[in-house]
N, C-alpha and C positions, 0 to 999 in steps of 0.2 A: 463699796468694794469693786463693783463693776466699772465705775467711773475711773477709779485708780488703775485698774487693769487696762482700760482703753488707752489712758494716757501713756502708760508704760510701753504698750505695744506700738503706739503711734510715734513715740519719740525716735526710735531708730529710723523709721521711714522719713520723718521730717529732717533729721540730721543727714540722711543719705541725699535727699533732694537738695538740701542746702549746700552740701559739699559739691554736688554736681553743678549747681548754679555758679558757685565760686570758681570751680575749675573751668567752666565754660567761659566766664568773663576773663579769667586769667589767660586762657589760650587764644581767645578771639580778639581781645582788645588790641594787641600789637598789630594784627592783620587789619583791623578797622582803621587804626591810626596810620598805618602804612598807606592804605588806599586813599584816605582823605588828604594825607600829606602830598600824595602825588598830584592832587588837584589844586595845590597851593603854589604860589610863587616862592622862590628861594628866600626872599626877605620875610614873607609871612610865616614861614616855618619857624623862624627864630623870634617871632613876636612874643612879647611878655605882657600879661600872662599867657601861657600857651592855650590854644583853642583847638578843639577837635574838628569842628566844621570850619572850612575856609570862608573868609568874608567875600572873596571874589573867586568863584569857581573858574578854573582855567585848565585846558588840556594841552597847554603849550609843551609840557614835558613829554607827553605822548607823541605829539607832532614832531618834536625834535628827534625822537628815537626813530619813528617811522620814516622820516625824511633823511636819515643818515644811513647810507648803505653799509657802513662799517658796523653799526649797531645791529642792523637787520641781519648781517652776516653772523653775528654772535648767536642769534636764535637758530639760524639754519644749521650752523655747526652743532649746536646742542641737540637739535632734533635728529640730525644724521647720526652722530656718534651714539646717542642714547638708543636710537632705533636699531642700529646695526648690532650694538652690544646686546640688546634685549633679544633679538632674533637668534643670534648665534648662541647665546647662553641657553636659551630655551631648547634648541635642538640638541646641543651637547648634554644638557642636564637631563632631558627626557631619555635619551639613549643610555646614559650612565645610570640613572635611577632605575631604569627597567632591568639592567643587568644586576644591580645590587638587590633589587626586590625579588627577582624571579629565579636567579641562578646561584648555585653554590660553586665557589672556585677558590683556589689557593690564595692566601694573603687577603682574603675579602675583609676580615676584621682589621688587619693592618692598614689597608687602604682607607677604611672608614675612620680609623683613629687619625690617620694622616690628614684626611680632609677636615675633620673636626679641629685638629690642632692648628690648621692654617687660620682659623678664625680668631685664635688667641694672639696672633702676631700683630702688633700695632702697625698700621700702614706707614706711619712716619719713619719707621726704622728701615723700610724698604726703598725709601725715596732715592737715596744716593746709589745703591746697587742697580736699581732700575734705570736711573739716568745713565749710568755707565754702560749698561747693556744696550740701551736704545742708541746711544752714540756709537757703540762698537758695531752694531748691526746697520748703521747708517739709515735709521728710520726716525731720527730726531726731527721734530717739527713736521710730523705727518699724521694723518688720520689713523694710520695703522698703529702707530705708537700708542695713541690714546685708547684705541679699541682693544688691543692686546692687554694693555695694563689694566683697564677697567675689568676685563673678563677674569683676570687673576683674582679679583676681589668678589665678583658676582657669582662665579661658578660654584665655589664650595657651598655657599648657603643655598644656591638654587638646587644643587644635587641633593643636599640634605632634606630640603623641603619637598622636592618631588619624590624622593625615596620614601619619606614618611607618608606621603599621600598614596603612592602606589601600594604600599604595604597594607592599606586599608581595603584595597580591592581584592575580591576573592580570586584565587588562582584558577577556579573553575572557568572563568571567562577565557583564559588562554587555552585551557584544555579543550573547551568546546570548539574553538577554532582549529586546533590541531586534529581533533577527531574528524572534523569536516574536510580535512585534507589541506588546511592552510598552514602557513609557516609562522614562526615566532614574529617575523617582520610584519606579516599580515595582521597577527593578533595585536601587535603594538599599535599600528597606525589605523587599523580599521575598527578596533574595539576599545583598547585601553585609553588611547588619546582622547576619543570623543567623550568618554565618561569621566575623564580627568580634567575637564575644562576648569572647574573651580581651583584646583591646585595649580594648573598652568597659568591662569589669570593672576593668582596670588603671587606666583613666582615672577611673572612678567612685570607686575606693578612694582614689586620690590626692586627688581633689576633696573627698570627704567628710572625710578626715583634715585637710586644710587648713582647711576651714570649721569643723570641730569644735574645733580647737586654737587658732583665732585669738583673740588677747587684746587687742591694742592698739586696733584699730578698734572692737571691741565696747565697750571701755571709754570711748572718746571719743564715739562716735555714739549712745550710749544713756545715759539718766540714771535712768529708773524701774526699780524692782525687777522689774516685770512683764516686762521685756525683757532682763534680764541673762542671760548664758549661763554655762555651767559654769566656764570659766576665771576669769570675774569673780567667781563665787560662791566659788571657792577663795580668791581674793585678799581677799574681804570677811571671811573668817574671821580675818584678821590684824588684831586690834584695836589700839587705842592703848596699852593697858596689858597686854594678855594675848593670846596666840595659842592658838587651839583646835587644837592639833597633831593630836590624834587624829581630830577631825572633818575636818581638812584631808587627812589620809591616807586616811580613809574616802571622802571625796568624790573624791579622786584615783583611788582604786581603782575606784569606780563610774564615773568618767569615762573610765577606760582600758578597761573591759570591752567597751563597744561596738566600739571600735577593734580590740581583740584578737580578738573573735569575728568581726568583719567580715574581718579579714585571714586568719584561719585558714580560714574558709569559702571565701574566694575566692583562697586562696594559689596554687592550681594555675593558675587563669586569670590571676592578677596577674603571676606570673613569666613565663608564656608571652606575655602581652601586652607586657610591658616588653622582653623579649628580641626578639620579632618586630618591634616598632616601632623598634628600634635598629639593625636589620640593613640596612635600605634606606630611604632617604628621597628 
């Protein structure tokens, strides 16, 4: 009887670990295949039967990318745009979230509903209107067009995430500063922001990922090679008569590294911020 009870209690654990292993293989195998494909020649990638490990390891694809100023420029553009969007989004989201979390004012609930409703609009439906606005304001094919457009999509979620996190912090923190003669501005930047690092990091990681990976608007709102980003650069390697698959894989690896490093470094804060922000709103 005890043996049967042990088997029945161990079965869910075994199935859980089995499911985790299957999920791990399913999610990591494409990444492993992409990495090893970047170390193959274009001919070897299409060899039959397909092989995971290359017969002759080569870094020619990486050297081609690093020696091409145009491709290097793609990475510089992505870093610049994603970095600026992340910084501006954080500043505006912190100020807005502090107002929603600490103050009562007219139309507060209406504004909250409006911010939430913007998340339900598919970005593809806004492509043509944004293109028309960008052309009308004469900022087509500029960094400003990309930055403003990306912030339209990053700000609502950032505000919601930061508001949820600030709601978990006791208002006594602000009151203590006010009692000591400080202002709300002092309370925000000297007290609230330092203890909100997990939420800020979670918001920053999400914003950077969204801006770095965006493809459709970057393709539509820019035309010069000097302003193209990494996702567009990968797409440009697909020519009319030939695809540079090894270079595509190499650029994909290089494009994924910043995101992977960013997540690994900020993982502890990211998970804490996402969890705390979802507990109370």
